[in-house]
N, C-alpha and C positions, 0 to 999 in steps of 0.2 A: 567817522566818528572818532573823537580823541579818547585815548584811554585816561580814566580818572587817576588822579594822584594817589599814591599808596598811603594807607592810613597806619602802616606798620610803625612809623616813627612818631605817630600823633601823640600829643600830650593830652590826655583825657581829664575833664574835670567835672564835678557834679555841685549842685547848689549847696551852700553852706547850710541851708534850711532842711536838707535831706536828713532823714534820721530813722525811718522805720524800714529801710531796706528796699522799698519800692521806688527806685530812682532810675533816672537816666543819666548818662554821661555824654558830654559834648566835647568835640575836638575840632578846631579850625585847622585846615591843611593848606598852606601856600596861598591863603586868600582865594582859593578856588572852589574849595568844598568845605561843608560843615557836616561832620559825621555825628550820629546819634546812635547810642547803643544802650542795652540794658545792663545796669552796673553789676547785676548778679551773674552775668553771662558775657564776661570780657572777650571770650574767644568766639562768641556767637555773631549772628549777622548785625551788620551796620547799615543804617539808613543814611543816605547821602543826599545833601541839598545844596543848592547854590546859595552863597551868602545873602542874596536879594531875597530868596524865598524864605530863608531862616529868619532874616530880620523882620519880614512881613509877619511871619507866625508869632514871634516874640512879641512884636508890638501888638498883634491882636490879642494876645493873652493879657498883656499889661493894660489894655483898654477895655477889658471885659468883654470883647467881641465873641469870645469862645465860651463864655460862661453858660452853664446849663440854666435852663429856665423852668 
């Protein structure tokens, strides 16, 4: 198993539509990993996804596939 790339030098960003403090930040690292973390806890845990999985998740959000019914 290969060690994942370090997220220490990652450049984190959040949506420009964020405003109430309940946000997540996202960082892409070397085209290998997309990290997601709670913006209120920058030193806390990070979820890591492959770019393919992250793209599928974002596409599902945009297409309404993950909307509550």
